[in-house]
C-alpha positions as CSV (number, residue, x, y, z in Angstrom):
1,X,-17.5,18.1,12.6
2,X,-14.3,16.1,13.2
3,X,-11.4,17.7,15.0
4,X,-8.3,18.1,12.9
5,X,-5.8,18.2,15.6
6,X,-3.3,15.4,15.6
7,X,0.5,14.9,15.7
8,X,2.8,12.3,14.2
9,X,6.3,10.9,14.7
10,X,8.5,8.2,13.1
11,X,11.3,6.8,15.3
12,X,14.3,4.6,14.3
13,X,14.9,3.0,17.6
14,X,13.4,0.2,19.8
15,X,11.2,2.5,21.9
16,X,8.3,4.9,21.6
17,X,7.0,7.8,23.7
18,X,7.9,6.5,27.2
19,X,5.6,8.8,29.2
20,X,2.2,9.6,27.8
21,X,1.6,12.4,30.3
22,X,2.4,15.2,27.7
23,X,-0.1,13.7,25.2
24,X,-2.7,13.5,28.0
25,X,-2.0,17.1,29.0
26,X,-2.6,18.3,25.5
27,X,-5.8,16.3,25.2
28,X,-4.8,13.3,23.0
29,X,-7.2,10.4,23.5
30,X,-6.0,7.8,21.0
31,X,-2.9,6.6,19.3
32,X,-2.0,4.3,16.3
33,X,1.4,2.5,16.7
34,X,2.7,0.8,13.6
35,X,6.1,-0.8,13.9
36,X,8.4,-3.1,12.0
37,X,8.6,-6.7,13.4
38,X,12.0,-6.0,14.9
39,X,10.6,-3.4,17.2
40,X,7.2,-4.9,17.8
41,X,7.8,-6.7,21.2
42,X,8.9,-3.5,22.9
43,X,6.1,-1.5,21.3
44,X,3.5,-3.9,22.7
45,X,5.0,-3.6,26.2
46,X,5.0,0.2,26.1
47,X,1.5,0.4,24.6
48,X,0.2,-0.9,27.9
49,X,1.4,2.3,29.5
50,X,-1.0,4.2,27.3
51,X,-3.8,1.8,28.0
52,X,-3.3,2.3,31.7
53,X,-3.7,6.0,31.2
54,X,-7.1,5.5,29.4
55,X,-5.7,6.1,26.0
56,X,-7.2,4.1,23.1
57,X,-4.3,2.2,21.4
58,X,-4.2,0.5,18.0
59,X,-1.0,-1.7,17.4
60,X,0.0,-3.3,14.1
61,X,3.2,-4.4,12.2
62,X,4.4,-3.0,8.9
63,X,7.3,-3.9,6.7
64,X,9.0,-0.5,6.8
65,X,9.0,2.8,8.7
66,X,10.4,5.8,6.7
67,X,11.6,3.2,4.2
68,X,13.7,1.4,6.9
69,X,13.3,-2.0,8.5
70,X,13.7,-0.9,12.1
71,X,11.3,1.6,13.6
72,X,7.9,2.7,14.8
73,X,5.5,5.4,13.7
74,X,3.0,7.1,16.1
75,X,-0.2,8.9,15.1
76,X,-1.9,10.7,18.0
77,X,-5.5,12.0,17.8
78,X,-7.4,14.3,20.1
79,X,-10.6,12.2,19.6
80,X,-11.1,8.5,20.0
81,X,-11.2,6.5,16.7
82,X,-14.3,4.7,15.8
83,X,-14.1,0.9,15.4
84,X,-16.1,0.1,12.3
85,X,-15.3,-3.6,11.7
86,X,-13.1,-6.2,13.3
87,X,-12.3,-9.8,12.2
88,X,-10.7,-12.0,14.8
89,X,-7.6,-14.0,13.8
90,X,-7.9,-17.7,14.2
91,X,-5.2,-20.3,13.9
92,X,-7.1,-22.2,11.2
93,X,-6.8,-19.1,9.1
94,X,-3.3,-20.4,8.3
95,X,-4.3,-23.9,7.2
96,X,-5.0,-25.2,3.7
97,X,-6.8,-28.2,2.5
98,X,-4.9,-30.7,0.3
99,X,-5.4,-34.2,-1.0
100,X,-3.4,-37.1,0.4
101,X,-4.1,-39.0,-2.8
102,X,-7.5,-40.3,-1.6
103,X,-9.0,-37.9,0.9
104,X,-9.0,-34.1,1.5
105,X,-6.9,-33.3,4.6
106,X,-6.2,-30.1,6.5
107,X,-2.5,-29.3,6.9
108,X,-0.6,-26.3,8.4
109,X,0.2,-23.6,5.9
110,X,3.9,-23.0,5.7
111,X,3.7,-20.5,2.9
112,X,5.1,-17.2,4.2
113,X,3.0,-15.1,1.8
114,X,-0.3,-16.8,2.3
115,X,-1.1,-15.1,5.6
116,X,-2.7,-11.7,5.2
117,X,-4.0,-9.1,7.7
118,X,-5.2,-5.6,6.9
119,X,-5.6,-2.3,8.6
120,X,-8.3,-0.1,7.0
121,X,-8.2,3.6,7.8
122,X,-11.0,6.0,6.9
123,X,-10.3,9.7,6.8
124,X,-13.6,11.6,6.3
125,X,-14.1,10.5,2.7
126,X,-10.6,9.0,2.0
127,X,-10.2,5.2,2.4
128,X,-6.9,3.5,2.9
129,X,-6.3,-0.2,3.2
130,X,-2.8,-1.3,4.4
131,X,-1.6,-4.9,4.3
132,X,0.4,-5.7,7.4
133,X,3.6,-7.6,7.7
134,X,4.2,-11.3,8.8
135,X,5.4,-11.5,12.4
136,X,6.1,-15.2,12.7
137,X,9.8,-14.7,13.6
138,X,9.4,-12.1,16.3
139,X,6.0,-12.9,17.8
140,X,5.6,-16.6,16.9
141,X,2.4,-15.9,15.1
142,X,2.0,-14.6,11.5
143,X,-0.5,-11.9,12.4
144,X,-0.1,-9.0,15.0
145,X,-2.9,-6.5,15.0
146,X,-5.0,-5.5,18.0
147,X,-6.4,-2.6,19.9
148,X,-6.6,-1.8,23.6
149,X,-9.6,0.2,24.8
150,X,-11.2,0.3,28.3
151,X,-14.4,1.6,26.8
152,X,-14.7,-0.8,23.9
153,X,-17.6,-3.2,23.5
154,X,-15.9,-5.3,20.8
155,X,-12.7,-7.4,20.6
156,X,-10.3,-5.3,22.6
157,X,-7.1,-7.1,23.5
158,X,-7.7,-9.7,20.8
159,X,-5.5,-10.6,17.8
160,X,-7.3,-9.5,14.7
161,X,-7.0,-10.5,11.0
162,X,-8.7,-7.3,9.9
163,X,-9.5,-4.0,11.6
164,X,-11.4,-1.0,10.1
165,X,-11.4,2.3,11.9
166,X,-12.7,5.8,11.3
167,X,-10.2,8.5,12.2
168,X,-11.5,11.9,13.3
169,X,-9.3,13.7,10.7
170,X,-10.1,15.7,7.6
171,X,-7.2,15.4,5.1
172,X,-6.1,16.0,1.5
173,X,-3.5,13.9,-0.3
174,X,-1.4,13.2,-3.3
175,X,-0.1,10.1,-5.0
176,X,3.2,9.6,-6.7
177,X,5.0,6.7,-8.5
178,X,8.2,5.9,-10.3
179,X,6.7,5.1,-13.7
180,X,7.9,6.2,-17.1
181,X,5.2,7.1,-19.5
182,X,5.3,5.2,-22.8
183,X,2.2,6.2,-24.7
184,X,-0.6,8.7,-24.9
185,X,-4.3,7.7,-24.6
186,X,-5.3,4.7,-26.8
187,X,-8.6,3.0,-27.2
188,X,-9.3,-0.7,-26.3
189,X,-11.2,-2.1,-29.2
190,X,-11.4,-5.8,-28.2
191,X,-11.1,-7.4,-24.8
192,X,-12.4,-10.3,-22.5
193,X,-12.2,-9.9,-18.7
194,X,-8.6,-9.0,-18.0
195,X,-7.3,-9.9,-21.5
196,X,-6.8,-7.2,-24.1
197,X,-6.8,-8.4,-27.6
198,X,-6.8,-5.2,-29.7
199,X,-6.0,-1.6,-29.2
200,X,-6.9,1.0,-31.8
201,X,-7.8,-2.0,-34.0
202,X,-4.3,-3.5,-33.8
203,X,-3.0,-6.5,-31.9
204,X,-2.5,-5.4,-28.3
205,X,1.0,-7.0,-27.9
206,X,2.4,-5.0,-30.7
207,X,2.2,-1.9,-28.5
208,X,4.8,-3.5,-26.3
209,X,6.9,-5.4,-28.9
210,X,7.4,-2.4,-31.1
211,X,8.0,0.2,-28.4
212,X,11.6,1.3,-28.8
213,X,12.2,2.6,-25.3
214,X,10.8,-0.5,-23.6
215,X,12.7,-2.9,-25.9
216,X,16.0,-1.0,-25.6
217,X,16.2,-1.6,-21.9
218,X,16.5,-5.3,-22.5
219,X,15.8,-6.3,-18.8
220,X,13.3,-8.9,-17.6
221,X,13.2,-6.9,-14.4
222,X,11.3,-4.1,-16.1
223,X,7.7,-4.0,-15.2
224,X,4.9,-2.7,-17.4
225,X,1.7,-1.1,-16.1
226,X,-1.4,0.5,-17.5
227,X,-3.7,3.3,-16.5
228,X,-7.3,2.7,-17.5
229,X,-9.7,5.6,-18.0
230,X,-7.3,7.9,-16.1
231,X,-8.0,6.1,-12.8
232,X,-7.5,2.3,-12.5
233,X,-3.9,0.9,-12.3
234,X,-3.0,-2.6,-13.3
235,X,0.2,-4.5,-14.1
236,X,0.7,-6.3,-17.4
237,X,1.5,-9.8,-16.2
238,X,1.8,-11.6,-19.6
239,X,1.6,-11.0,-23.3
240,X,3.2,-11.5,-26.7
241,X,4.0,-15.1,-26.2
242,X,3.2,-18.3,-28.1
243,X,1.5,-18.5,-31.4
244,X,-1.9,-17.7,-32.9
245,X,-4.4,-15.4,-31.2
246,X,-2.6,-15.7,-27.9
247,X,0.5,-14.1,-29.3
248,X,-1.5,-10.9,-29.9
249,X,-3.0,-10.6,-26.4
250,X,-1.8,-8.9,-23.3
251,X,-3.0,-10.0,-19.8
252,X,-3.5,-7.5,-16.9
253,X,-3.8,-8.2,-13.2
254,X,-6.6,-10.6,-12.3
255,X,-8.6,-7.9,-10.7
256,X,-8.8,-5.9,-14.0
257,X,-12.2,-5.7,-15.7
258,X,-11.8,-4.1,-19.1
259,X,-14.5,-3.1,-21.6
260,X,-14.5,-2.1,-25.2
261,X,-14.0,1.7,-25.5
262,X,-11.9,2.0,-22.3
263,X,-9.0,4.4,-22.6
264,X,-5.5,3.0,-21.9
265,X,-2.0,4.4,-21.4
266,X,1.2,2.3,-21.0
267,X,4.0,2.9,-18.5
268,X,7.1,1.1,-17.4
269,X,8.9,0.7,-14.1
270,X,12.6,0.1,-14.8
271,X,15.1,-1.7,-12.5
272,X,16.9,1.7,-11.9
273,X,13.6,3.3,-10.8
274,X,12.8,0.4,-8.4
275,X,16.3,0.8,-6.9
276,X,15.9,4.5,-6.6
277,X,18.9,5.4,-8.8
278,X,16.7,6.9,-11.5
279,X,13.0,7.5,-11.8
280,X,10.2,9.5,-13.3
281,X,7.5,10.7,-11.0
282,X,3.9,11.4,-11.6
283,X,1.9,13.1,-8.9
284,X,-1.7,14.0,-8.5
285,X,-3.4,16.1,-5.8
286,X,-6.4,14.5,-4.3
287,X,-9.5,16.3,-3.1
288,X,-11.2,14.5,-0.2
289,X,-14.6,15.8,-1.5
290,X,-14.1,13.9,-4.8
291,X,-12.2,10.9,-3.4
292,X,-13.7,8.3,-5.7
293,X,-12.6,10.0,-9.0
294,X,-9.1,11.2,-8.2
295,X,-6.9,8.1,-8.2
296,X,-4.2,7.5,-10.9
297,X,-3.0,4.5,-12.8
298,X,0.0,4.1,-15.0
299,X,1.4,1.6,-17.4
300,X,3.2,0.5,-20.6
301,X,4.1,0.7,-24.2
302,X,3.0,1.6,-27.7
303,X,4.4,1.1,-31.2
304,X,6.2,4.1,-32.7
305,X,5.4,6.1,-29.5
306,X,7.3,9.0,-28.0
307,X,7.9,8.2,-24.4
308,X,7.7,10.8,-21.7
309,X,10.0,10.5,-18.7
310,X,9.4,13.6,-16.8
311,X,8.3,14.6,-13.3
312,X,5.1,16.6,-12.7
313,X,4.4,17.4,-9.1
314,X,1.8,19.6,-7.5
315,X,3.1,21.8,-4.7
316,X,2.1,20.5,-1.4
317,X,2.6,21.8,2.1
318,X,4.6,19.6,4.4
319,X,4.4,19.7,8.2
320,X,4.7,17.6,11.2
321,X,1.3,16.2,10.5
322,X,2.2,14.4,7.2
323,X,0.9,10.9,6.8
324,X,3.0,8.9,4.3
325,X,2.2,5.4,3.0
326,X,4.4,3.7,0.5
327,X,4.9,0.4,-1.4
328,X,8.1,-0.8,0.1
329,X,11.0,-2.6,-1.6
330,X,11.3,-6.3,-1.0
331,X,13.8,-7.0,1.8
332,X,17.2,-7.9,0.3
333,X,19.0,-8.7,3.5
334,X,18.3,-9.2,7.2
335,X,19.7,-7.0,9.9
336,X,18.8,-3.7,8.2
337,X,19.4,-1.4,11.2
338,X,19.7,2.4,11.2
339,X,21.0,4.9,13.7
340,X,18.5,6.0,16.4
341,X,16.7,9.2,15.2
342,X,13.3,10.8,15.1
343,X,11.3,12.3,12.2
344,X,8.2,14.4,12.0
345,X,5.4,12.6,10.2
346,X,3.7,9.2,10.2
347,X,5.6,7.1,7.5
348,X,5.0,3.4,7.0
349,X,5.2,1.0,4.1
350,X,4.1,-2.5,2.9
351,X,5.8,-4.8,0.4
352,X,2.3,-5.7,-0.7
353,X,1.5,-2.0,-1.5
354,X,-1.7,-0.4,-0.4
355,X,-5.2,0.3,-1.6
356,X,-6.5,3.9,-1.7
357,X,-10.1,4.7,-2.5
358,X,-10.5,1.2,-3.8
359,X,-7.6,1.6,-6.3
360,X,-4.7,-0.8,-5.8
361,X,-1.1,0.5,-5.7
362,X,1.3,-2.4,-5.9
363,X,4.5,-1.2,-7.6
364,X,7.7,-0.4,-5.7
365,X,7.9,3.3,-4.9
366,X,4.3,4.2,-5.2
367,X,3.5,6.7,-2.4
368,X,0.5,8.4,-0.8
369,X,1.0,11.6,1.3
370,X,-1.9,13.0,3.2
371,X,-2.1,16.2,5.2
372,X,-4.6,18.3,7.1
373,X,-5.8,21.5,5.4
């Protein structure tokens, strides 16, 4: 049986726990340190102190800590974490193959968004995948993910592209978002792959074009999402354009696999909701023992529908052991510094969102909160 004892902290300053003696005294054997790129160099230096004290250390870079661009979160465990899988980062991971007009040649990849690294955390039945941030400006390399472990037989002290670990924690959790509900359950009656042609026997695009609430906003910044069968979450990336059959079709995220008879609901994410000035929230409690059937998805519109912009939240105990993962806002400006302060809880975010129990969460403001029980 896994031990449940752990402690967390989020810090808005360029330092972490300086002296690990207190953690050692209370029996903590491992720590996960996730920091923003601005703090990463000092975090790496200080992580060596933990390693010297025989503490297992995992270090990675995230876009935000407690929604800010300058900080570090610590997650201490009284057991060592189990390394399940590790993929070493290689410089040629950041090269692409192009044609020079005659031959295929390999060139350096300068696209900021092409580089991806992932930290996968397993919590006794709950699976979390967190895309990490690009660290080219602070570390002169796009990827910074590694672990230090004197007892390891794997790639300790090696830059990794992907790391999967099993944490000795038993948790429950909940998901929330900033979506506004536009329709009740509808039935998909014709589809191909990620293209939906008809819903309830009608052209799919009509459920967007004739939705008064969606159309009244009149902003191209409004995003539309769907929930499929009460679980899978996808964005509507195109629809209602052109002529002929294409004009009646809506297109979901490329990963979507839709079948006839699937149930669909539409939701929208408004510019106000993304900025935090106004939003609706939908929250679902997650049971670790049924982790593969408890993940939400939300989306878009429906003709003549009555929209529901209300918040439903399950009561949830908060404590210093909260683990919070969010889909961060895109950075609008550099130099986002905050006053030095500390918070209970492990709180990090990624602009690329996160994946929880194999369900993608990519819209700004989506959040997962986990806690021991």
